Structures are given as structure tokens and as C-alpha cells.
PATI-70692 format. One record per residue: residue in three letters; x negated, y, z negated of N, C-alpha, C in turn; residue number from 1. Coordinates in Angstrom, 1 decimal. Layout:
// residues N
  res    n_xx    n_yy    n_zz   ca_xx   ca_yy   ca_zz    c_xx    c_yy    c_zz    n
  ala       X       Y       Z       X       Y       Z       X       Y       Z  NUM
...
//
This chain:
// residues 160
  res    n_xx    n_yy    n_zz   ca_xx   ca_yy   ca_zz    c_xx    c_yy    c_zz    n
  met    -1.2   -54.4    66.4    -0.1   -53.5    66.2    -0.3   -52.8    64.8    1
  lys    -0.7   -53.6    63.9    -0.9   -53.1    62.5    -2.0   -52.1    62.5    2
  arg    -3.0   -52.3    63.3    -4.2   -51.4    63.4    -3.8   -50.1    64.0    3
  ser    -3.0   -50.1    65.0    -2.6   -48.9    65.7    -1.7   -48.0    64.7    4
  ile    -0.8   -48.7    64.0     0.0   -47.9    63.0    -0.8   -47.4    61.9    5
  thr    -1.8   -48.1    61.5    -2.7   -47.6    60.4    -3.5   -46.5    61.0    6
  leu    -4.0   -46.6    62.2    -4.8   -45.5    62.8    -4.0   -44.2    63.0    7
  ile    -2.8   -44.4    63.4    -1.9   -43.2    63.6    -1.5   -42.6    62.3    8
  thr    -1.3   -43.4    61.3    -1.0   -42.9    60.0    -2.1   -42.2    59.4    9
  leu    -3.4   -42.7    59.6    -4.6   -42.0    59.1    -4.8   -40.7    59.8   10
  cys    -4.5   -40.6    61.1    -4.7   -39.4    61.9    -3.6   -38.3    61.4   11
  val    -2.4   -38.8    61.2    -1.4   -37.8    60.7    -1.7   -37.4    59.3   12
  leu    -2.3   -38.2    58.4    -2.7   -37.9    57.1    -3.8   -36.8    57.1   13
  ile    -4.8   -37.0    58.0    -5.9   -36.0    58.2    -5.4   -34.7    58.7   14
  val    -4.5   -34.7    59.6    -3.9   -33.4    60.2    -3.1   -32.7    59.1   15
  val    -2.3   -33.4    58.4    -1.5   -32.9    57.3    -2.4   -32.3    56.2   16
  ser    -3.4   -33.1    55.8    -4.3   -32.6    54.8    -5.1   -31.3    55.2   17
  tyr    -5.5   -31.3    56.5    -6.2   -30.0    57.0    -5.2   -28.9    57.0   18
  gly    -4.0   -29.1    57.4    -3.0   -28.0    57.4    -2.7   -27.6    56.0   19
  leu    -2.5   -28.5    55.0    -2.3   -28.1    53.6    -3.5   -27.3    53.0   20
  tyr    -4.7   -27.7    53.4    -5.9   -27.0    52.9    -5.9   -25.6    53.5   21
  asn    -5.6   -25.4    54.7    -5.6   -24.1    55.3    -4.4   -23.3    54.7   22
  leu    -3.3   -23.8    54.5    -2.2   -23.1    53.9    -2.5   -22.7    52.5   23
  lys    -3.2   -23.5    51.7    -3.5   -23.1    50.4    -4.4   -21.9    50.3   24
  tyr    -5.4   -21.8    51.2    -6.3   -20.7    51.2    -5.7   -19.4    51.8   25
  glu    -4.8   -19.6    52.8    -4.0   -18.5    53.3    -3.1   -17.9    52.2   26
  val    -2.5   -18.7    51.4    -1.7   -18.2    50.3    -2.5   -17.5    49.3   27
  glu    -3.7   -18.0    48.9    -4.6   -17.4    48.0    -5.0   -16.0    48.5   28
  asp    -5.4   -15.9    49.8    -5.7   -14.6    50.4    -4.6   -13.6    50.4   29
  leu    -3.4   -14.1    50.6    -2.2   -13.2    50.6    -1.9   -12.8    49.2   30
  gln    -2.2   -13.6    48.2    -2.0   -13.2    46.8    -3.0   -12.2    46.4   31
  val    -4.3   -12.3    46.8    -5.3   -11.3    46.6    -4.9   -10.0    47.2   32
  his    -4.4   -10.1    48.4    -4.0    -8.8    49.1    -2.8    -8.2    48.4   33
  ala    -1.8    -9.0    48.0    -0.7    -8.5    47.3    -1.1    -7.8    45.9   34
  asn    -2.0    -8.4    45.2    -2.5    -7.8    44.0    -3.2    -6.5    44.3   35
  gly    -4.0    -6.4    45.3    -4.6    -5.2    45.7    -3.6    -4.1    46.0   36
  leu    -2.5    -4.5    46.7    -1.5    -3.5    47.0    -0.8    -3.1    45.7   37
  arg    -0.5    -4.0    44.8     0.1    -3.6    43.5    -0.8    -2.6    42.8   38
  ala    -2.1    -2.9    42.8    -3.0    -2.0    42.1    -3.0    -0.6    42.8   39
  gln    -3.0    -0.6    44.1    -2.9     0.7    44.8    -1.6     1.4    44.5   40
  ile    -0.5     0.7    44.4     0.8     1.4    44.1     0.7     2.0    42.7   41
  asp     0.1     1.2    41.8     0.0     1.8    40.4    -0.9     3.0    40.4   42
  glu    -2.0     3.0    41.1    -2.9     4.1    41.2    -2.2     5.3    41.8   43
  asp    -1.4     5.1    42.9    -0.7     6.2    43.5     0.4     6.7    42.6   44
  arg     1.1     5.9    41.8     2.1     6.4    40.9     1.4     7.3    39.8   45
  arg     0.3     6.9    39.4    -0.4     7.7    38.4    -0.9     9.0    39.0   46
  ala    -1.3     9.0    40.2    -1.7    10.2    40.9    -0.5    11.1    41.1   47
  ile     0.7    10.6    41.4     1.9    11.3    41.6     2.3    12.0    40.3   48
  lys     2.2    11.3    39.2     2.5    11.9    37.9     1.6    13.0    37.6   49
  val     0.3    12.9    37.9    -0.7    13.9    37.6    -0.3    15.1    38.5   50
  leu     0.0    14.9    39.8     0.3    16.0    40.7     1.6    16.7    40.2   51
  glu     2.6    15.9    39.7     3.8    16.5    39.2     3.6    17.4    38.0   52
  ala     2.7    16.9    37.1     2.3    17.7    36.0     1.6    19.0    36.4   53
  glu     0.7    18.9    37.4     0.0    20.1    37.8     1.0    21.0    38.5   54
  trp     1.9    20.5    39.3     2.9    21.4    39.9     3.7    22.1    38.8   55
  ala     4.1    21.4    37.8     4.9    22.0    36.7     4.1    23.1    36.0   56
  tyr     2.8    22.8    35.8     1.9    23.8    35.2     1.8    25.0    36.0   57
  leu     1.5    24.8    37.3     1.3    26.0    38.2     2.5    26.8    38.6   58
  ser     3.7    26.2    38.4     4.9    26.9    38.8     5.7    27.4    37.6   59
  arg     5.0    27.6    36.5     5.6    28.2    35.3     6.1    29.6    35.6   60
  pro     7.3    29.9    35.2     7.8    31.3    35.5     7.0    32.4    35.0   61
  asp     6.4    32.3    33.8     5.6    33.4    33.3     4.3    33.6    34.2   62
  arg     3.7    32.5    34.6     2.5    32.5    35.5     2.9    33.1    36.9   63
  leu     4.0    32.7    37.4     4.4    33.2    38.7     4.8    34.7    38.6   64
  gln     5.4    35.1    37.5     5.7    36.5    37.3     4.4    37.4    37.3   65
  lys     3.4    36.9    36.6     2.1    37.6    36.5     1.5    37.7    37.9   66
  leu     1.5    36.6    38.7     0.9    36.6    40.0     1.7    37.5    40.9   67
  ser     3.0    37.5    40.9     3.8    38.4    41.8     3.5    39.8    41.4   68
  ala     3.4    40.1    40.1     3.1    41.5    39.8     1.7    41.9    40.2   69
  lys     0.8    41.0    40.3    -0.6    41.3    40.6    -0.8    41.4    42.1   70
  phe    -0.2    40.5    42.9    -0.4    40.5    44.3     0.7    41.0    45.2   71
  leu     1.9    41.1    44.7     3.0    41.5    45.6     3.5    42.9    45.0   72
  val     3.9    43.7    46.0     4.5    45.0    45.6     6.0    44.9    45.9   73
  leu     6.7    44.3    45.0     8.1    44.1    45.2     8.9    45.0    44.3   74
  gln    10.0    45.5    44.8    10.9    46.3    44.1    12.3    45.8    44.3   75
  pro    13.2    46.1    43.3    14.6    45.7    43.5    15.2    46.3    44.8   76
  thr    16.1    45.6    45.4    16.8    46.1    46.5    17.8    47.2    46.1   77
  ile    17.8    48.3    46.9    18.7    49.4    46.6    19.9    49.2    47.5   78
  ala    21.0    49.8    47.1    22.3    49.6    47.9    22.2    50.1    49.3   79
  lys    21.4    51.2    49.5    21.2    51.8    50.8    20.5    50.8    51.8   80
  gln    19.8    49.8    51.3    19.1    48.9    52.2    19.9    47.8    52.7   81
  val    21.1    47.6    52.1    21.9    46.5    52.5    23.0    47.0    53.4   82
  gly    23.1    46.4    54.6    24.1    46.9    55.6    25.2    45.9    55.8   83
  gly    26.2    46.3    56.5    27.3    45.4    56.7    27.4    45.0    58.2   84
  val    28.4    44.3    58.6    28.6    43.9    60.0    28.9    45.2    60.8   85
  ala    29.6    46.2    60.2    29.9    47.4    61.0    28.7    48.2    61.3   86
  asp    27.6    48.0    60.7    26.3    48.7    61.0    25.6    48.1    62.2   87
  leu    26.0    46.9    62.6    25.3    46.3    63.8    25.7    46.9    65.1   88
  arg    24.8    47.1    66.0    25.1    47.7    67.3    25.3    46.5    68.2   89
  leu    26.4    46.5    68.9    26.7    45.5    69.9    26.1    45.9    71.2   90
  lys    25.4    44.9    71.9    24.9    45.2    73.2    26.0    45.2    74.3   91
  pro    25.9    46.1    75.2    26.9    46.1    76.3    26.7    44.8    77.2   92
  met    27.7    44.3    77.8    27.6    43.1    78.6    26.6    43.2    79.7   93
  asp    26.5    44.4    80.3    25.5    44.6    81.4    24.1    44.3    80.9   94
  glu    23.8    44.7    79.7    22.5    44.5    79.2    22.2    43.0    78.9   95
  ile    23.3    42.3    78.4    23.1    40.9    78.1    23.0    40.1    79.4   96
  leu    23.7    40.4    80.4    23.7    39.7    81.6    22.6    40.1    82.6   97
  ala    21.8    41.2    82.3    20.8    41.6    83.2    19.7    40.6    83.2   98
  pro    19.0    40.4    84.4    18.0    39.4    84.5    16.8    39.8    83.6   99
  gln    16.2    38.9    83.0    15.1    39.1    82.1    13.8    38.9    82.8  100
  pro    12.8    39.7    82.4    11.5    39.5    83.1    10.9    38.1    82.7  101
  thr    10.2    37.5    83.6     9.6    36.2    83.4     8.1    36.3    83.4  102
  ile     7.5    35.3    82.7     6.0    35.3    82.7     5.6    34.3    83.7  103
  asp     4.6    34.8    84.6     4.0    34.0    85.6     3.0    33.1    85.0  104
  thr     3.2    31.8    84.9     2.2    30.9    84.4     1.4    30.2    85.5  105
  thr     1.8    30.4    86.7     1.1    29.8    87.8    -0.1    30.6    88.3  106
  gly    -0.1    31.9    88.1    -1.2    32.7    88.5    -1.0    33.3    89.9  107
  val     0.1    33.0    90.6     0.4    33.5    91.9     0.5    35.0    92.0  108
  ala     1.2    35.5    91.0     1.3    37.0    90.9     0.0    37.7    90.7  109
  ala    -0.9    37.1    90.0    -2.3    37.7    89.8    -3.1    37.6    91.1  110
  gln    -2.9    36.5    91.9    -3.6    36.5    93.2    -3.1    37.5    94.1  111
  gln    -1.7    37.7    94.2    -1.2    38.6    95.1    -1.6    40.1    94.7  112
  ala    -1.6    40.3    93.4    -2.0    41.7    92.9    -3.5    41.9    93.3  113
  ala    -4.3    40.9    93.2    -5.7    41.1    93.6    -5.9    41.4    95.1  114
  gln    -5.0    40.8    95.9    -5.1    41.0    97.3    -4.6    42.4    97.8  115
  gln    -3.7    42.9    97.1    -3.1    44.2    97.4    -3.9    45.4    96.9  116
  pro    -4.0    46.5    97.7    -4.8    47.6    97.2    -4.1    48.3    96.0  117
  ala    -4.9    48.8    95.1    -4.3    49.5    93.9    -3.6    50.7    94.3  118
  ala    -2.4    50.9    93.8    -1.6    52.1    94.1    -1.7    53.0    92.9  119
  thr    -0.6    53.7    92.6    -0.6    54.6    91.4    -0.6    53.7    90.2  120
  pro    -1.3    54.2    89.1    -1.4    53.4    87.9     0.0    53.3    87.3  121
  ser     0.3    52.1    86.8     1.6    51.9    86.1     1.5    52.4    84.7  122
  pro     2.7    52.7    84.1     2.7    53.1    82.7     2.2    52.1    81.8  123
  ala     1.6    52.5    80.7     1.0    51.6    79.7     2.0    50.8    78.9  124
  leu     3.2    51.4    78.8     4.2    50.7    77.9     5.0    49.7    78.7  125
  pro     5.1    48.5    78.2     6.0    47.5    78.9     7.4    47.9    78.9  126
  phe     8.1    47.6    79.9     9.5    47.9    80.1     9.8    49.4    79.9  127
  ser     8.9    50.3    80.3     9.1    51.7    80.1    10.2    52.2    81.1  128
  gly    10.5    51.5    82.2    11.5    51.9    83.1    12.9    51.7    82.6  129
  met    13.0    50.9    81.6    14.4    50.5    81.1    14.9    51.6    80.2  130
  ser    16.2    51.8    80.2    16.8    52.9    79.4    17.1    52.2    78.0  131
  val    17.0    53.0    77.0    17.3    52.6    75.7    18.3    53.5    75.1  132
  glu    19.4    52.8    74.7    20.5    53.6    74.2    20.3    53.8    72.7  133
  ser    20.5    55.0    72.2    20.4    55.2    70.8    21.7    54.8    70.1  134
  pro    21.7    54.1    69.0    22.9    53.7    68.4    23.7    54.9    67.8  135
  ala    25.0    54.7    67.9    25.9    55.8    67.4    25.9    55.8    65.9  136
  ile    25.4    54.8    65.2    25.5    54.7    63.8    24.2    55.2    63.2  137
  ala    24.2    55.8    62.1    23.0    56.2    61.4    22.1    55.1    61.1  138
  ala    20.8    55.3    61.2    19.9    54.2    61.0    19.8    53.9    59.5  139
  pro    19.6    52.6    59.1    19.6    52.2    57.7    18.3    52.8    57.1  140
  ala    18.3    52.8    55.8    17.1    53.3    55.1    16.0    52.3    55.3  141
  pro    14.7    52.8    55.3    13.6    52.0    55.6    13.4    51.0    54.4  142
  leu    12.9    49.8    54.8    12.7    48.7    53.8    11.4    49.0    53.1  143
  leu    11.4    48.6    51.8    10.2    48.7    51.0     9.2    47.6    51.4  144
  pro     7.9    47.8    51.2     7.0    46.7    51.6     7.2    45.4    50.8  145
  val     7.1    44.3    51.5     7.4    43.0    50.8     6.1    42.5    50.1  146
  ala     5.0    42.6    50.8     3.8    42.0    50.2     2.6    42.9    50.5  147
  asn     1.7    42.9    49.6     0.5    43.7    49.7    -0.6    42.7    49.7  148
  val    -1.2    42.5    50.9    -2.3    41.5    51.0    -3.6    42.1    50.5  149
  pro    -4.3    41.5    49.5    -5.5    42.1    49.0    -6.6    42.1    50.1  150
  thr    -7.5    43.1    50.0    -8.5    43.2    51.1    -9.5    42.2    50.9  151
  ala    -9.9    41.8    49.8   -10.9    40.7    49.6   -10.1    39.5    49.2  152
  ala   -10.7    38.3    49.5   -10.1    37.1    49.2   -10.1    36.9    47.7  153
  ala    -8.9    36.5    47.1    -8.8    36.3    45.7    -9.5    35.0    45.3  154
  ser   -10.2    35.0    44.2   -10.9    33.8    43.8    -9.9    33.0    43.0  155
  leu   -10.3    31.7    42.7    -9.4    30.8    42.0    -9.0    31.3    40.7  156
  glu   -10.0    32.0    40.0    -9.7    32.5    38.7    -8.7    33.6    38.7  157
  asp    -8.7    34.4    39.8    -7.7    35.5    39.9    -6.3    34.9    40.0  158
  val    -6.2    33.8    40.8    -4.9    33.2    41.1    -4.3    32.5    39.8  159
  gln    -5.2    31.9    39.1    -4.7    31.2    37.9    -4.6    32.2    36.8  160
//
């Protein structure tokens, strides 16, 4: 009986020792991984600080003013360009409730058109059969151009 208790105790001791050995190395691996993550976090924080400094440098008001003067043709808004609610044209209910044309995504209309002989040519303008009502209110003044896109791509030196 003493032998069996000693043998069982020895087996339990071996299993516990093996488990403790594995646990120790798992903890060491996790500590190495955690240290790597901490180093990555520190590196990312430094990169964020550099990017914030670069953003602050690139978004200086004097630099943006020079760039907007160089690449954009902007002018102050004149009072004639601003309209009020009274200047809006309301659509009649018939026009709002009228069925809208749909786009055939199945290709059935194209197959049917190919099977039918060509009749008189249709007008080139879409919705040319629809009537367009002219507004009773005078048209607002034309807007000034918002941006002037350069014909050649601007180099990095031009932008900075």
C-alpha cells in the first residue's frame, strides 16, 4: 500500500512539475509579446506626434492662403448670388407624382429593340418629349468659378 501511494505521489509530482515548467515558459513568451506590443505602441505614438507636427506645418494659414491664391480662382460672394426661399420654384404635384423613367438592367429592352425593325430616328436629347416650364422668377446671377484645375500636374515643390 505504501508503494502505491508513493508511486501515485511521484506521478502527481511529475505531472505538476511538467505543468509548472510549461506555464513558466508560456508566461515568458507572453511577457516577450507584451514587451513587443509596448514597443510598437511607443513607436506608433512617436509616429503620430510626427504626423501631427507635419499636419500643423502643412495647414498653416499663410501657406494655405498662398496655395489658394495660386491654384484656386475664388472671389468673395456678391449679394446677387445669394438667394432666398422665395426664389425657389416649387414643382407642381403632377410633375412630382408622374412616373419616372427606369433603367433596364436586365437587357430585355435591348433584345426587344434589336428584334424590331428600326423606325424613325429618335431625338438625340433625353426626355425631349417632356415639357419644361420656365420659372416665373428671374434667374439668379451666374456663380463665379470655384476652382481652376491646372492643366499640368503640379509638382511637390509647387504645392509646398
